[in-house]
C-alpha positions in Angstrom: 59.5 186.8 61.5 59.4 187.3 58.0 56.9 184.5 57.6 54.7 185.9 60.4 54.6 189.3 58.6 53.9 187.7 55.2 50.7 186.1 56.6 49.2 188.6 58.8 47.2 190.2 56.0 45.8 187.0 54.7 44.3 185.9 58.1 41.2 188.0 58.4 38.7 185.8 56.4 37.9 183.6 59.3 36.1 186.4 61.2 32.3 185.8 61.1 33.0 182.0 61.1 33.2 181.8 64.8 36.9 181.4 64.3 40.0 183.4 65.0 43.7 183.5 64.6 46.0 184.3 67.4 49.6 185.8 67.1 51.6 184.2 69.9 54.4 186.0 71.6 56.4 186.1 74.8 57.0 188.8 77.2 58.7 186.6 79.8 60.8 183.3 79.5 58.1 180.9 79.8 54.5 182.3 79.7 52.8 182.5 76.3 50.6 185.5 75.4 48.4 186.2 72.5 46.3 188.8 70.7 43.9 188.5 67.6 45.7 188.6 64.3 42.9 190.8 63.2 44.1 193.7 65.3 47.6 193.3 64.1 48.9 195.7 61.4 52.4 194.3 61.2 55.3 192.9 63.3 58.7 194.5 63.3 62.1 194.4 64.9 62.2 197.3 67.5 63.5 200.4 66.0 65.2 203.1 67.6 62.9 205.0 70.3 62.6 208.5 70.9 61.8 209.6 74.4 58.3 211.0 75.2 58.7 213.3 78.2 55.8 213.4 80.5 54.1 210.2 79.1 52.7 207.4 81.0 55.3 205.2 82.7 54.6 202.2 80.6 55.2 204.2 77.3 58.9 203.2 76.4 58.9 205.9 73.5 57.9 206.7 70.1 58.8 204.7 67.1 58.9 206.0 63.6 57.5 203.6 61.3 57.4 204.7 57.7 57.0 208.4 58.6 54.3 207.8 61.2 54.9 208.4 64.9 53.7 205.4 66.9 53.6 205.2 70.9 55.3 202.1 72.0 53.7 200.5 75.1 55.9 198.3 77.3 53.3 195.4 77.4 55.0 193.5 80.3 54.9 196.6 82.5 51.4 197.5 81.5 49.9 194.3 82.6 51.5 194.5 86.0 54.9 192.8 85.7 58.2 194.4 85.9 58.8 196.5 82.5 60.7 194.6 79.8 64.2 195.9 79.2 64.4 197.6 75.8 67.0 195.7 73.7 67.8 194.7 70.2 66.2 191.5 70.8 62.7 192.9 71.3 59.9 193.1 68.7 57.1 195.5 68.1 53.6 194.4 67.4 51.8 197.3 65.9 48.0 197.1 66.2 45.1 199.2 65.6 42.4 199.4 68.3 39.7 201.9 68.7 40.6 204.0 65.8 44.2 204.5 67.1 47.5 202.9 66.2 50.0 201.7 68.9 53.0 199.4 69.1 53.5 196.8 71.8 56.9 196.1 72.9 57.4 192.3 73.2 60.0 189.7 73.3 59.9 186.6 70.9 57.1 186.4 68.4 56.4 182.8 67.9 53.7 182.1 65.1 50.0 182.2 64.3 47.4 179.7 65.4 44.0 179.0 63.9 41.4 178.4 66.3 37.6 178.4 67.0 36.0 180.7 69.6 34.6 177.6 71.4 38.2 176.8 72.2 38.5 180.0 74.0 37.6 180.2 77.6 37.0 183.1 80.0 39.8 183.6 82.6 39.2 181.8 85.9 37.1 183.6 88.3 40.1 183.1 90.9 42.1 185.5 88.6 40.1 188.4 90.1 38.5 191.4 88.4 41.7 193.1 87.8 43.5 190.8 85.7 44.5 191.9 82.3 43.2 188.8 80.4 40.0 188.6 78.3 40.4 184.7 77.9 42.7 181.8 77.9 43.2 178.7 75.7 45.2 175.6 75.6 47.5 174.8 72.8 48.9 171.4 72.0 51.8 171.3 69.8 54.4 168.3 69.4 52.5 166.5 72.2 53.2 169.6 74.6 50.2 171.4 76.0 50.7 175.0 76.7 48.4 177.6 78.3 47.8 180.8 76.3 46.9 184.0 78.0 44.9 186.4 75.7 45.5 190.0 76.6 42.6 192.5 77.4 44.1 195.2 75.2 41.3 197.5 75.8 41.9 197.4 79.4 45.6 198.2 78.8 44.9 201.1 76.6 42.1 202.4 78.8 44.7 202.8 81.7 47.0 204.5 79.4 44.6 206.7 77.3 42.0 208.8 79.1 38.6 207.7 77.7 36.1 210.5 78.2 32.4 209.5 78.5 31.0 213.1 78.4 28.8 214.0 75.5 29.4 216.8 73.1 27.0 219.8 73.1 24.0 219.1 71.1 24.3 215.4 70.9 21.4 214.6 73.3 17.9 215.3 72.1 16.3 216.6 75.1 12.8 215.4 73.9 14.0 211.9 73.5 16.0 212.1 76.9 12.7 212.0 78.9 11.8 208.5 77.3 15.1 206.9 78.0 14.9 206.2 81.8 13.9 202.5 82.5 14.7 201.3 79.0 16.9 198.3 78.9 20.0 197.7 76.9 21.9 194.4 76.7 25.6 194.8 76.4 27.7 191.8 75.2 31.6 192.3 75.4 34.3 190.0 77.0 36.3 193.0 78.0 35.1 194.4 81.4 36.7 197.7 80.5 34.6 197.9 77.2 31.4 197.0 79.1 32.2 199.7 81.7 32.7 202.3 79.0 29.3 201.6 77.4 27.5 201.3 80.7 28.9 204.5 82.2 28.0 206.2 78.8 24.4 205.0 78.7 23.7 205.1 82.6 24.0 208.9 82.3 20.7 208.7 80.2 18.9 206.6 82.8 19.0 203.6 80.6 19.2 200.3 82.6 22.1 198.1 81.5 22.2 194.2 81.4 25.6 192.7 80.8 26.9 189.5 79.3 30.7 188.6 78.8 30.3 186.4 75.7 28.0 185.6 72.9 26.9 182.3 74.1 26.1 183.8 77.5 23.9 186.4 76.0 22.0 183.9 73.7 21.4 181.5 76.7 20.0 184.4 78.6 17.7 185.6 75.9 16.5 182.0 75.3 15.9 181.7 79.1 13.7 184.9 78.8 11.8 183.6 75.8 11.2 180.3 77.5 9.5 182.2 80.4 7.1 184.0 78.0 9.0 187.3 78.0 9.1 189.1 74.5 12.6 190.0 74.3 12.1 192.1 71.2 10.1 194.7 73.5 12.0 194.0 76.8 15.2 195.5 75.2 15.6 198.6 73.3 18.7 197.0 71.6 21.7 194.8 71.8 25.1 196.3 71.7 27.5 193.6 71.1 31.4 193.2 70.5 32.5 191.0 67.4 35.3 189.2 69.1 34.4 187.0 72.2 35.1 183.7 73.8 32.7 180.8 73.1 30.5 182.7 70.5 31.6 186.0 68.7 29.2 188.7 67.7 28.5 187.7 64.3 27.6 184.2 65.3 25.4 185.6 68.1 23.7 187.7 65.6 23.0 184.9 63.2 21.5 182.8 66.0 19.2 185.6 67.0 18.1 186.3 63.5 17.3 182.4 63.0 15.0 182.5 66.1 11.6 183.7 65.2 10.9 184.7 68.9 13.8 187.2 68.9 14.7 187.8 65.3 13.3 191.3 65.3 15.8 192.4 68.1 17.9 195.5 67.3 21.5 194.7 67.1 24.5 197.1 67.1 27.8 195.9 66.5 30.4 197.9 68.7 33.9 196.8 68.1 37.5 198.0 68.1 37.8 196.4 64.5 37.2 198.9 61.7 37.0 199.1 58.1 34.9 198.0 55.2 35.2 194.4 56.0 33.2 194.8 59.2 30.5 196.7 57.3 30.3 193.7 54.9 30.1 191.4 57.8 27.3 193.5 59.4 25.1 193.1 56.1 25.9 189.3 56.0 24.7 188.5 59.4 22.0 191.1 59.7 23.2 193.6 62.4 21.3 197.0 62.3 24.2 199.2 63.1 27.9 199.2 63.2 30.0 201.5 65.3 33.8 201.5 66.2 34.7 201.8 69.8 35.1 204.0 71.8 32.7 206.9 70.7 30.2 208.1 73.4 28.4 210.4 70.9 27.9 207.7 68.4 26.7 205.3 71.0 24.0 207.8 72.2 23.1 208.6 68.6 22.4 204.9 67.8 20.2 204.6 71.0 18.4 207.9 70.1 17.9 206.7 66.4 16.3 203.4 67.7 14.1 205.1 70.3 12.9 207.6 67.8 11.8 205.0 65.4 9.9 203.1 68.2 8.2 206.3 69.4 7.1 207.1 65.8 5.2 203.7 65.4 
């Protein structure tokens, strides 16, 4: 445990290189699960929990971590299995997603593995639309191959936290609103929940949404359009892309687009649950136009309006 904790903060430099590191853990006797280390603040033994009356059934309670009250989500229960019994053998993975801090109650925390996004595969279509995975991968250690299931944490949180897509008063510019119907936005995100949040927000404005579930799929789609003679820089108002995705992450996608003269002028907004100055530095490095952290409907609309206003002024 101490070894895992000591290395978590040193593992973020791989983002932007189409690489990631996964924290492996168990919530059952055999199956191996993972989340991206970049989302992990720390891992601790499960402290004493305080009850939270009236909370979601998958909230096991509240933990006090150095003076901060953190809701603890029973991850096994939240992804459709029977809830994990709370015991002294449990661990708490403390994460930060979408500007909120929460803990995930898990069993054994194993170790960290270094991988490339090209090693990460979407879950099989046979898993259905209601599964709680964004991706899967295979891990070979000591000549033993194991399947690793990567949790769609955004879906888990969306079912526990009520995300409101309504806009604050005064956010929508009525003069710009009349120009929005029919405009196209390409959304790139491996989480179907995250795509739905963006889609439902922008569809209110009459914007047509095209979706891709990873960076490579989006790049191939754009290349297909350009091969057909379509100018994608005018076809789309913008691209809104996640940072972390199977096959190709959002940083690599942006770099590939900027390197192609037929699409280099595309307006790209990075929309990610990761936050902090590191992301802003990566935005500058790869050439994104905007960065916003999930999920903020007002900021999404503001970015769209800013882009549209620029186009209309030309």
